[in-house]
Steps between C-alpha positions, in 0.01 A plus 500: 500500500499125451796353319429408141637218299831541319528773243641414153821671608530279810434189292764612250755557775430155643538326165819694423647406837424133441649521148817643650514212747477248217769679299727522803471130570583425138808728516615329817465163335700612197773644716520183704508287185777711352698477821470123498625475138827319428737479213415225247758262648373563854812694602476824697567810293676812626170692503298231683573608856422874461190429291372250757549756776328768290213266418456411867483867599259584217281202581483591869418865429233410248339253736488760780355760265249251367386418852454871584307568180280196562412639842411835340285322243322304773441826691343659188280192454395503867416871506293466186252265668165640604466658847404250768663208326838672537449582866431872443181672610227560241455861606211581266178436694679335793332723758152449350550123484610490862209708627245297305632161603549581869143631525352197330724228642644611835173456686437624852806731496389841367734700727806286420410500132478882484817561699707259289372608161554869589861425602576290192339746259696792646821297467462382142380843381812670640752576221777240497775756552332616824479155660772445759388188687259209454143523623477293819163396646449297814184285523367394841216264591408145583538219241237471228387863483652593161863603556641244257209550261585869478855452373377251240249763381779760504734285290232426241412869471865615488595253225156495331494123539172311491662157486821335622540735796678392713709359214615600154240775470662703781861387554572811709264372775706339777374352827746421778330268743581482867643149464743630238703695758413348838823313573692452820806711412400865479795600280396234251144630524618848409697380197211286379257792512748738340586261219137406433405865457806642324530218246133553408523879486816486290289348225169675570552856627124566495393219727223422743692337788311343790673414829281299733528517879755775465451606865669174603821559305829465688735795537730435197204440266322806629810711450534388138133563431512842667789615284323399181172661598661826603705552183340296223843361418741225601874534454718800453672715757452379855248230410588139596357339185660301224310674221430852381122516452250784485136414563336820621204424271417174678215445745564309822206337679583400859258260670461457874250348739629738767239746618200293391350519850509881483322477165247251641423719801448808283266306273297363791461850645388668180317223316569212263679528168174500306289725727424781258329722756818510707753491218607864544568460872694180437702668227600783737602249770710299259670815371613585852594133550775540239698708751447231766637232266805712422568563870457129579758403240744762630454374856560138397810579296638723776457213746685266261804730536639441151622856453504846653167670563567747217553214253179332618315824431647500147401138446140562604495827312593321174150350504265744329156365597374272775170344394266306731288214352187451708348165599216387271144501629204304363414756231858498367516120501168485315642727229802272468274191471302673221819603321650152509172341388501729198856406417423129529192532282697679228778242505257212470313670216831567322593134533148410384428301814164680520327788324431720802513482877227676701437568869312743723560683827383204706783292356751772592370514857514120531859492377605782739350291782765238420783750568628501856460830689617624837262771601437721198808403301615202295778318682700433181378803308426411139727196492226258605265599214679290239485194726129556568423528130692179424320314775153630417474621141750274323353200677144597404595542133689170498203311650266651240734409212546146632122458522469606136769255390343215699159576350648491151665162560841392373475734199453802718854632442726686742370653821674831412291537182171361629356851559659667199188665355311538829412797715565391858357669809638468852245465781543504882436169677437410861743205521818583697702271271356653184412866564468572126330300225514555124209457262466533124277790395521456123 
């Protein structure tokens, strides 16, 4: 169940703890003041020395107790925050949110979407006492096909965050970029990775932790990561960590470009990502490809020679699911263009820059033509769509707004509000420099 806000009992405990802190500080001040007291003539009395020593001991003990109680009070206050904002999963409806959002937003990746949501749902629905290690998923594919988009969707579903995620809405979401740990000294690399993860998990034991380019980790960093993934803990007997942390309820998302050619070849053989008539055959091929990706990682790590073969088997075995992300074909890219146009239209209507934005299939086709393909697949996946929309759609809307302002003269107002109450339609154009034009419908 999702964590609720603080009960009256929790709030009472917190206020009592803070009241005790205030009283303790006052007592310490009184003791110190008494210890500093002098006889009226300023001379030391016989009792001064023992009382000063007593006051010093009392003051020190009270300050230490006050500090401990303050930490307890802060812990009560932190745990009373709503799920998500306190870094804990919002279990209620998490699986349904994840399935709905991956299907609607992770376009062109039905096989990856199903495999990942199945794994996550099984994990979060397992009783807490039965969980022994984090869920670890490994995502493989070329850049721009949705790997990073998936873990953003996952974090928002896990913490029920619609805004400020990444950010305050999901503080348990941690991304460790390749540049964060790629340093010359491998021992330093290992410590950096270990510290980045353990310091985060110490505060947020139900985290979504992303490690990019994990297949390129050096031996010390890989060893530290392996130990955490195997046991869901850092510290304790036999573990070379500075902290005792348990994080078996966390989800680790490992990203790698390794194996993307295997994924590409399987997709070419069985059809594009959006070819519905061959979707079943492609899904079967990608399911068998998971074993190929696992074997490829084992072969690479064995060649690196970081540990004994048995330890390499354990390291690879700590990864629960290997998920291929296929290259995006024209149909998938067209779906992404449509999705991003809808999002832009809603944002502009919300900001009252226009009343409604309209387009038809011909506009979508014209915009997809602006994306660069190699054979059947987009070279940069879905990454180029945002650039194409800025170059074509944003420019067309700006030119239309500027024309309205110019027609109205100096009193025409701001360009951003020139189309405030207008319904604007996008139209394909033949000019290479302006493939899309915008016109006012009403």
